[in-house]
All heavy atoms as an XYZ file, in Angstrom:
634
protein
N     -52.544    -60.996     88.032
C     -53.388    -59.931     87.551
C     -53.196    -58.662     88.358
O     -52.163    -58.433     88.978
N     -54.241    -57.868     88.358
C     -54.194    -56.561     89.017
C     -53.938    -56.690     90.516
O     -53.167    -55.929     91.092
C     -55.491    -55.804     88.757
C     -55.434    -54.374     89.211
C     -56.696    -53.560     89.027
C     -57.684    -54.095     88.062
N     -58.891    -53.289     87.938
N     -54.567    -57.666     91.148
C     -54.394    -57.852     92.589
C     -52.940    -58.132     92.945
O     -52.413    -57.596     93.925
C     -55.281    -58.998     93.063
O     -55.132    -59.186     94.446
N     -52.286    -58.940     92.135
C     -50.876    -59.265     92.370
C     -50.003    -58.006     92.252
O     -49.088    -57.802     93.049
C     -50.430    -60.329     91.368
C     -49.096    -60.956     91.668
C     -48.833    -62.113     90.718
C     -47.629    -62.898     91.163
N     -47.402    -64.076     90.347
N     -50.309    -57.155     91.268
C     -49.543    -55.919     91.084
C     -49.783    -54.935     92.221
O     -48.856    -54.258     92.679
C     -49.895    -55.278     89.736
C     -49.460    -56.077     88.503
C     -49.998    -55.426     87.235
C     -47.951    -56.201     88.450
N     -51.023    -54.858     92.690
C     -51.311    -53.972     93.822
C     -50.584    -54.470     95.070
O     -50.007    -53.673     95.824
C     -52.833    -53.852     94.060
C     -53.488    -53.087     92.900
C     -53.121    -53.151     95.381
C     -55.005    -53.056     92.945
N     -50.583    -55.781     95.279
C     -49.844    -56.332     96.422
C     -48.357    -56.043     96.315
O     -47.691    -55.768     97.320
C     -50.105    -57.830     96.560
C     -51.467    -58.128     97.121
O     -52.010    -57.356     97.909
N     -52.045    -59.247     96.723
N     -47.827    -56.072     95.120
C     -46.407    -55.731     94.907
C     -46.163    -54.266     95.252
O     -45.171    -53.928     95.896
C     -46.028    -56.022     93.448
C     -44.624    -55.629     93.074
C     -43.592    -56.623     93.588
N     -42.296    -56.241     93.094
C     -41.267    -55.926     93.881
N     -41.369    -55.992     95.178
N     -40.121    -55.560     93.356
N     -47.090    -53.379     94.850
C     -46.974    -51.957     95.183
C     -47.017    -51.758     96.698
O     -46.239    -50.957     97.246
C     -48.085    -51.165     94.494
N     -47.894    -52.497     97.370
C     -47.966    -52.415     98.836
C     -46.629    -52.829     99.447
O     -46.119    -52.162    100.354
C     -49.127    -53.287     99.365
C     -50.471    -52.641     99.011
C     -49.000    -53.505    100.874
C     -51.680    -53.522     99.287
N     -46.046    -53.909     98.945
C     -44.745    -54.366     99.454
C     -43.663    -53.300     99.262
O     -42.830    -53.086    100.145
C     -44.316    -55.660     98.759
C     -45.144    -56.867     99.180
O     -45.858    -56.792    100.206
O     -45.089    -57.889     98.453
N     -43.676    -52.642     98.112
C     -42.669    -51.608     97.836
C     -42.840    -50.424     98.779
O     -41.866    -49.931     99.372
C     -42.749    -51.164     96.359
C     -42.273    -52.302     95.454
C     -41.941    -49.886     96.128
C     -42.552    -52.082     93.984
N     -44.073    -49.963     98.934
C     -44.327    -48.816     99.820
C     -43.985    -49.179    101.264
O     -43.392    -48.375    101.991
C     -45.787    -48.322     99.679
C     -46.100    -47.246    100.709
C     -46.037    -47.791     98.265
N     -44.326    -50.398    101.690
C     -43.953    -50.847    103.033
C     -42.432    -50.880    103.191
O     -41.902    -50.513    104.232
C     -44.532    -52.239    103.328
C     -45.900    -52.212    103.920
C     -45.948    -51.574    105.296
O     -45.167    -51.924    106.198
O     -46.805    -50.690    105.472
N     -41.730    -51.304    102.147
C     -40.268    -51.305    102.190
C     -39.704    -49.904    102.343
O     -38.743    -49.684    103.090
N     -40.306    -48.948    101.652
C     -39.886    -47.548    101.797
C     -40.100    -47.074    103.236
O     -39.242    -46.418    103.822
C     -40.661    -46.654    100.833
C     -40.355    -46.809     99.350
C     -41.356    -46.020     98.511
C     -38.927    -46.364     99.047
N     -41.256    -47.432    103.791
C     -41.569    -47.003    105.160
C     -40.596    -47.627    106.156
O     -40.086    -46.952    107.047
C     -43.004    -47.376    105.523
C     -43.468    -46.774    106.856
C     -44.876    -47.180    107.208
N     -44.983    -48.590    107.523
C     -44.590    -49.140    108.676
N     -44.067    -48.397    109.615
N     -44.727    -50.428    108.879
N     -40.308    -48.913    105.980
C     -39.409    -49.604    106.906
C     -37.965    -49.120    106.781
O     -37.185    -49.258    107.726
C     -39.496    -51.111    106.692
C     -40.837    -51.743    107.076
C     -40.875    -53.205    106.644
C     -41.102    -51.604    108.562
N     -37.610    -48.549    105.643
C     -36.241    -48.072    105.431
C     -35.992    -46.697    106.060
O     -34.844    -46.261    106.138
C     -35.935    -48.010    103.931
N     -37.044    -46.041    106.517
C     -36.876    -44.717    107.111
C     -36.081    -44.800    108.401
O     -36.275    -45.697    109.217
C     -38.247    -44.091    107.406
C     -39.104    -43.733    106.204
C     -40.515    -43.361    106.664
C     -38.477    -42.603    105.405
N     -35.183    -43.845    108.583
C     -34.427    -43.740    109.831
C     -35.147    -42.716    110.700
O     -34.975    -41.509    110.542
C     -32.989    -43.301    109.548
C     -32.112    -43.317    110.790
O     -32.650    -43.158    111.911
O     -30.897    -43.482    110.641
N     -35.978    -43.215    111.604
C     -36.827    -42.344    112.407
C     -36.012    -41.475    113.361
O     -36.447    -40.384    113.719
C     -37.860    -43.167    113.179
C     -38.777    -43.996    112.286
S     -39.653    -43.048    111.017
C     -40.895    -42.268    112.026
N     -34.824    -41.939    113.770
C     -33.991    -41.141    114.677
C     -33.346    -39.969    113.954
O     -33.368    -38.850    114.439
C     -32.907    -42.013    115.322
C     -33.497    -43.064    116.257
O     -34.540    -42.771    116.881
O     -32.927    -44.162    116.352
N     -32.778    -40.229    112.791
C     -32.108    -39.165    112.046
C     -33.087    -38.299    111.263
O     -32.860    -37.114    111.094
C     -31.071    -39.757    111.082
C     -29.872    -40.355    111.765
C     -28.866    -40.861    110.753
C     -27.687    -41.521    111.443
N     -26.737    -42.085    110.489
N     -34.161    -38.919    110.787
C     -35.093    -38.198    109.937
C     -36.078    -37.321    110.672
O     -36.669    -36.425    110.089
N     -36.283    -37.598    111.949
C     -37.170    -36.845    112.819
C     -38.506    -36.545    112.157
O     -39.229    -37.452    111.767
C     -36.469    -35.573    113.311
C     -35.235    -35.871    114.146
C     -34.480    -34.630    114.553
O     -34.808    -33.528    114.099
O     -33.527    -34.782    115.342
N     -38.868    -35.260    112.034
C     -40.196    -34.864    111.548
C     -40.448    -35.307    110.111
O     -41.542    -35.768    109.779
C     -40.366    -33.355    111.664
C     -41.765    -32.879    111.321
C     -41.939    -31.391    111.491
O     -41.254    -30.785    112.331
O     -42.772    -30.826    110.758
N     -39.440    -35.209    109.256
C     -39.618    -35.608    107.855
C     -39.880    -37.110    107.771
O     -40.784    -37.553    107.064
C     -38.401    -35.201    106.998
C     -38.337    -33.683    106.875
C     -38.446    -35.859    105.628
C     -37.092    -33.155    106.211
N     -39.098    -37.889    108.507
C     -39.292    -39.347    108.495
C     -40.668    -39.712    109.048
O     -41.343    -40.600    108.518
C     -38.196    -40.036    109.296
N     -41.100    -39.014    110.077
C     -42.418    -39.281    110.659
C     -43.523    -38.960    109.650
O     -44.477    -39.732    109.498
C     -42.595    -38.454    111.936
O     -43.864    -38.666    112.488
N     -43.385    -37.841    108.958
C     -44.385    -37.460    107.951
C     -44.406    -38.453    106.796
O     -45.481    -38.834    106.309
C     -44.097    -36.058    107.424
O     -44.274    -35.106    108.439
N     -43.226    -38.870    106.344
C     -43.161    -39.857    105.268
C     -43.757    -41.188    105.712
O     -44.470    -41.840    104.952
C     -41.716    -40.056    104.798
C     -41.145    -38.963    103.901
C     -39.653    -39.190    103.679
C     -41.881    -38.913    102.574
N     -43.486    -41.578    106.955
C     -44.046    -42.819    107.468
C     -45.572    -42.766    107.450
O     -46.234    -43.712    107.024
C     -43.540    -43.081    108.890
O     -44.108    -44.269    109.399
N     -46.123    -41.636    107.897
C     -47.580    -41.466    107.876
C     -48.116    -41.535    106.450
O     -49.153    -42.155    106.193
C     -47.981    -40.137    108.515
C     -47.746    -40.095    110.014
O     -47.545    -41.161    110.631
O     -47.772    -38.978    110.575
N     -47.421    -40.888    105.523
C     -47.846    -40.898    104.121
C     -47.795    -42.319    103.554
O     -48.738    -42.762    102.889
C     -46.976    -39.962    103.282
C     -47.300    -39.896    101.794
C     -48.729    -39.403    101.559
C     -46.296    -39.006    101.077
N     -46.717    -43.034    103.832
C     -46.591    -44.405    103.342
C     -47.683    -45.303    103.937
O     -48.245    -46.143    103.242
C     -45.208    -44.973    103.648
C     -44.070    -44.317    102.893
C     -42.792    -44.244    103.434
C     -44.252    -43.759    101.633
C     -41.742    -43.658    102.749
C     -43.208    -43.161    100.942
C     -41.958    -43.112    101.507
O     -40.926    -42.529    100.824
N     -47.987    -45.116    105.223
C     -49.053    -45.904    105.835
C     -50.398    -45.597    105.172
O     -51.198    -46.502    104.937
C     -49.133    -45.628    107.338
C     -48.011    -46.274    108.107
C     -48.050    -45.954    109.592
O     -48.582    -44.943    110.031
N     -47.456    -46.832    110.384
N     -50.624    -44.330    104.875
C     -51.857    -43.935    104.180
C     -51.930    -44.620    102.814
O     -52.974    -45.147    102.428
C     -51.914    -42.418    104.033
C     -53.043    -41.942    103.156
C     -54.342    -41.874    103.654
C     -52.809    -41.562    101.836
C     -55.392    -41.443    102.845
C     -53.857    -41.130    101.031
C     -55.140    -41.076    101.537
O     -56.168    -40.653    100.736
N     -50.806    -44.606    102.087
C     -50.776    -45.228    100.762
C     -51.090    -46.722    100.847
O     -51.853    -47.244    100.039
C     -49.409    -45.034    100.107
C     -49.128    -43.643     99.645
S     -47.489    -43.616     98.867
C     -47.275    -41.881     98.581
N     -50.506    -47.408    101.812
C     -50.754    -48.845    101.975
C     -52.234    -49.089    102.269
O     -52.849    -49.994    101.689
C     -49.856    -49.439    103.084
C     -50.322    -50.825    103.499
C     -48.407    -49.489    102.616
N     -52.796    -48.268    103.150
C     -54.214    -48.425    103.489
C     -55.086    -48.203    102.252
O     -56.000    -48.979    101.977
C     -54.577    -47.434    104.609
C     -55.995    -47.538    105.106
C     -56.912    -46.489    104.499
O     -56.496    -45.441    104.048
N     -58.189    -46.792    104.471
N     -54.788    -47.174    101.477
C     -55.577    -46.869    100.280
C     -55.398    -47.953     99.211
O     -56.354    -48.328     98.537
C     -55.202    -45.499     99.717
C     -55.553    -44.338    100.617
C     -57.042    -44.159    100.800
N     -57.608    -43.607     99.577
C     -58.880    -43.688     99.225
N     -59.743    -44.320     99.986
N     -59.307    -43.160     98.097
N     -54.173    -48.459     99.056
C     -53.943    -49.539     98.097
C     -54.711    -50.794     98.495
O     -55.247    -51.499     97.634
C     -52.448    -49.837     97.966
C     -51.631    -48.820     97.184
C     -50.137    -49.052     97.402
C     -51.975    -48.857     95.706
N     -54.792    -51.052     99.792
C     -55.560    -52.211    100.268
C     -57.037    -52.051     99.931
O     -57.693    -53.001     99.491
C     -55.376    -52.388    101.774
O     -54.033    -52.683    102.075
N     -57.556    -50.839    100.121
C     -58.954    -50.566     99.776
C     -59.157    -50.735     98.268
O     -60.136    -51.342     97.829
C     -59.376    -49.152    100.241
C     -60.737    -48.763     99.666
C     -59.392    -49.069    101.755
N     -58.224    -50.214     97.482
C     -58.325    -50.335     96.018
C     -58.327    -51.798     95.601
O     -59.067    -52.190     94.689
C     -57.173    -49.596     95.342
N     -57.518    -52.584     96.270
C     -57.423    -54.004     95.947
C     -58.740    -54.727     96.252
O     -59.204    -55.539     95.453
C     -56.275    -54.637     96.737
C     -55.769    -55.899     96.117
O     -56.092    -56.240     94.982
N     -54.943    -56.611     96.851
N     -59.352    -54.391     97.381
C     -60.605    -55.057     97.779
C     -61.798    -54.567     96.958
O     -62.689    -55.344     96.643
C     -60.868    -54.835     99.260
C     -59.916    -55.592    100.159
S     -60.319    -55.423    101.913
C     -59.847    -53.725    102.217
N     -61.804    -53.268     96.621
C     -62.981    -52.685     95.962
C     -62.831    -52.553     94.453
O     -63.761    -52.126     93.783
C     -63.278    -51.315     96.566
O     -62.214    -50.414     96.288
N     -61.622    -52.872     93.940
C     -61.350    -52.743     92.508
C     -61.588    -51.307     92.033
O     -62.146    -51.071     90.960
C     -62.192    -53.737     91.701
C     -61.559    -54.057     90.364
O     -60.342    -53.946     90.198
N     -62.374    -54.439     89.406
N     -61.157    -50.342     92.863
C     -61.362    -48.915     92.598
C     -60.105    -48.318     91.972
O     -59.115    -48.059     92.656
C     -61.705    -48.204     93.903
C     -62.097    -46.751     93.713
O     -61.807    -46.183     92.643
O     -62.693    -46.187     94.648
N     -60.161    -48.081     90.673
C     -58.981    -47.560     89.973
C     -58.723    -46.091     90.272
O     -57.600    -45.624     90.077
C     -59.110    -47.770     88.455
O     -60.280    -47.109     87.996
C     -59.164    -49.243     88.107
N     -59.719    -45.354     90.765
C     -59.468    -43.946     91.110
C     -58.489    -43.847     92.273
O     -57.715    -42.896     92.351
C     -60.777    -43.186     91.443
O     -61.414    -43.807     92.556
C     -61.714    -43.151     90.260
N     -58.511    -44.830     93.167
C     -57.552    -44.850     94.273
C     -56.142    -45.078     93.724
O     -55.179    -44.466     94.192
C     -57.925    -45.917     95.322
C     -59.260    -45.561     95.982
C     -56.828    -46.060     96.369
C     -59.796    -46.633     96.916
N     -56.029    -45.928     92.725
C     -54.713    -46.163     92.113
C     -54.182    -44.875     91.488
O     -52.985    -44.575     91.596
C     -54.796    -47.281     91.076
C     -55.242    -48.645     91.596
C     -55.317    -49.649     90.453
C     -54.331    -49.137     92.705
N     -55.065    -44.096     90.864
C     -54.659    -42.806     90.299
C     -54.192    -41.859     91.400
O     -53.213    -41.125     91.238
C     -55.815    -42.163     89.523
C     -56.172    -42.917     88.256
O     -55.308    -43.662     87.733
O     -57.317    -42.764     87.794
N     -54.906    -41.879     92.536
C     -54.530    -41.039     93.681
C     -53.124    -41.394     94.163
O     -52.275    -40.508     94.359
C     -55.537    -41.235     94.819
C     -55.134    -40.555     96.113
C     -55.930    -41.023     97.320
O     -56.827    -41.886     97.180
O     -55.630    -40.526     98.417
N     -52.864    -42.675     94.346
C     -51.557    -43.115     94.846
C     -50.472    -42.834     93.809
O     -49.364    -42.412     94.164
C     -51.588    -44.608     95.236
C     -52.630    -44.864     96.329
C     -50.209    -45.089     95.672
C     -52.488    -44.007     97.578
N     -50.785    -43.017     92.555
C     -49.828    -42.690     91.494
C     -49.439    -41.215     91.579
O     -48.260    -40.860     91.460
C     -50.422    -43.025     90.120
C     -49.496    -42.701     88.999
N     -49.551    -41.512     88.316
C     -48.476    -43.403     88.457
C     -48.606    -41.494     87.396
N     -47.932    -42.639     87.465
N     -50.415    -40.348     91.794
C     -50.136    -38.918     91.925
C     -49.250    -38.609     93.121
O     -48.316    -37.806     93.027
N     -49.522    -39.260     94.243
C     -48.696    -39.050     95.441
C     -47.260    -39.513     95.203
O     -46.301    -38.820     95.578
C     -49.296    -39.797     96.637
C     -50.618    -39.259     97.183
C     -51.194    -40.218     98.221
C     -50.438    -37.869     97.775
N     -47.112    -40.665     94.576
C     -45.761    -41.175     94.292
C     -45.034    -40.291     93.281
O     -43.827    -40.072     93.404
C     -45.836    -42.620     93.805
C     -46.218    -43.644     94.869
C     -46.512    -44.992     94.244
C     -45.129    -43.763     95.924
N     -45.759    -39.768     92.303
C     -45.147    -38.865     91.324
C     -44.669    -37.581     92.008
O     -43.578    -37.081     91.704
C     -46.139    -38.545     90.206
N     -45.469    -37.061     92.942
C     -45.051    -35.873     93.700
C     -43.801    -36.149     94.518
O     -42.865    -35.326     94.553
C     -46.169    -35.400     94.625
C     -47.348    -34.784     93.886
O     -47.210    -34.473     92.680
O     -48.413    -34.616     94.523
N     -43.760    -37.312     95.182
C     -42.571    -37.681     95.960
C     -41.353    -37.818     95.067
O     -40.262    -37.351     95.403
C     -42.812    -39.006     96.687
C     -43.457    -38.940     98.049
C     -43.699    -40.346     98.579
C     -42.627    -38.157     99.025
N     -41.538    -38.469     93.923
C     -40.431    -38.628     92.981
C     -39.911    -37.260     92.544
O     -38.695    -37.029     92.506
C     -40.880    -39.445     91.771
C     -39.810    -39.603     90.746
N     -39.774    -38.831     89.606
C     -38.726    -40.411     90.688
C     -38.718    -39.164     88.892
N     -38.071    -40.133     89.529
N     -40.814    -36.346     92.234
C     -40.411    -35.002     91.827
C     -39.623    -34.294     92.913
O     -38.632    -33.605     92.629
N     -40.032    -34.476     94.166
C     -39.310    -33.855     95.279
C     -37.906    -34.436     95.403
O     -36.936    -33.703     95.603
C     -40.090    -34.055     96.578
N     -37.782    -35.763     95.279
C     -36.464    -36.391     95.366
C     -35.568    -35.955     94.213
O     -34.365    -35.728     94.404
C     -36.579    -37.918     95.408
C     -37.020    -38.429     96.748
C     -38.174    -39.082     97.028
C     -36.315    -38.311     97.992
N     -38.234    -39.365     98.372
C     -37.115    -38.911     98.985
C     -35.097    -37.742     98.358
C     -36.726    -38.965    100.326
C     -34.719    -37.802     99.691
C     -35.517    -38.405    100.648
N     -36.127    -35.812     93.023
C     -35.340    -35.347     91.874
C     -34.850    -33.925     92.129
O     -33.688    -33.604     91.880
C     -36.165    -35.438     90.569
C     -35.497    -34.679     89.430
C     -36.380    -36.894     90.183
N     -35.736    -33.081     92.642
C     -35.348    -31.694     92.926
C     -34.243    -31.640     93.973
O     -33.281    -30.887     93.832
C     -36.561    -30.906     93.404
C     -36.277    -29.433     93.572
C     -37.517    -28.634     93.936
O     -38.575    -29.191     94.167
N     -37.371    -27.337     93.982
N     -34.354    -32.467     95.009
C     -33.318    -32.517     96.041
C     -31.993    -32.968     95.439
O     -30.946    -32.376     95.692
C     -33.737    -33.456     97.191
C     -34.864    -32.824     97.991
C     -32.552    -33.786     98.099
C     -35.535    -33.775     98.962
N     -32.032    -34.001     94.604
C     -30.789    -34.521     94.030
C     -30.189    -33.540     93.034
O     -28.971    -33.450     92.911
C     -31.007    -35.889     93.384
O     -31.820    -35.775     92.238
N     -31.018    -32.768     92.331
C     -30.506    -31.761     91.390
C     -29.793    -30.631     92.120
O     -28.852    -30.044     91.599
C     -31.631    -31.179     90.532
C     -32.119    -32.147     89.468
O     -31.453    -33.184     89.244
O     -33.174    -31.879     88.869
N     -30.234    -30.341     93.332
C     -29.606    -29.274     94.117
C     -28.358    -29.764     94.835
O     -27.618    -28.971     95.397
C     -30.605    -28.699     95.134
C     -31.717    -27.925     94.472
O     -31.541    -27.376     93.390
N     -32.876    -27.894     95.103
N     -28.146    -31.053     94.824
C     -26.973    -31.627     95.472
C     -27.164    -31.730     96.967
O     -28.110    -31.187     97.535
N     -26.253    -32.435     97.616
C     -26.354    -32.582     99.067
C     -26.029    -31.273     99.757
O     -25.342    -30.403     99.186
C     -25.295    -33.649     99.384
C     -24.319    -33.543     98.264
C     -25.105    -33.094     97.065
N     -26.502    -31.093    100.989
C     -26.157    -29.878    101.716
C     -24.660    -29.855    101.994
O     -24.022    -30.904    102.087
C     -26.960    -29.995    103.003
C     -27.326    -31.422    103.140
C     -27.333    -31.989    101.751
N     -24.078    -28.674    102.075
C     -22.642    -28.597    102.337
C     -22.298    -29.196    103.681
O     -23.056    -29.078    104.642
C     -22.331    -27.097    102.300
C     -23.649    -26.415    102.457
C     -24.703    -27.379    102.005
N     -21.135    -29.848    103.747
C     -20.673    -30.439    104.999
C     -19.926    -29.388    105.802
O     -19.207    -28.563    105.252
C     -19.773    -31.632    104.722
N     -20.112    -29.410    107.084
C     -19.379    -28.498    107.965
C     -19.922    -27.090    107.906
O     -20.899    -26.787    107.237
N     -19.274    -26.204    108.638
C     -19.738    -24.810    108.693
C     -19.525    -24.111    107.357
O     -18.576    -24.405    106.622
C     -18.885    -24.170    109.781
C     -17.709    -25.076    109.947
C     -18.117    -26.444    109.467
N     -20.433    -23.224    107.019
C     -20.281    -22.447    105.793
C     -19.643    -21.108    106.098
O     -19.917    -20.517    107.145
C     -21.649    -22.225    105.137
O     -22.548    -21.670    106.079
C     -22.226    -23.523    104.592
N     -18.781    -20.640    105.228
C     -18.064    -19.368    105.494
C     -18.985    -18.180    105.476
O     -20.020    -18.137    104.958
C     -17.043    -19.272    104.371
C     -17.313    -20.392    103.424
C     -18.363    -21.264    104.033
């Protein structure tokens, strides 16, 4: 049921957090880690309290992240080496 799906979402977000390269990502990785931890905490609360507004909140955060990743990929990777 719903609890199983929320637990699956928690596992996915935790996987995203664990995949961060904190050495290379520096401030961005740290900020994403904090955001992912917040999402896991909120999903846990939603699971215990059966609060669907929290699920809407997390959905919005994930949609914003997805939009940012799409925008980054549309712009392509940064150029390698020095620019003329």
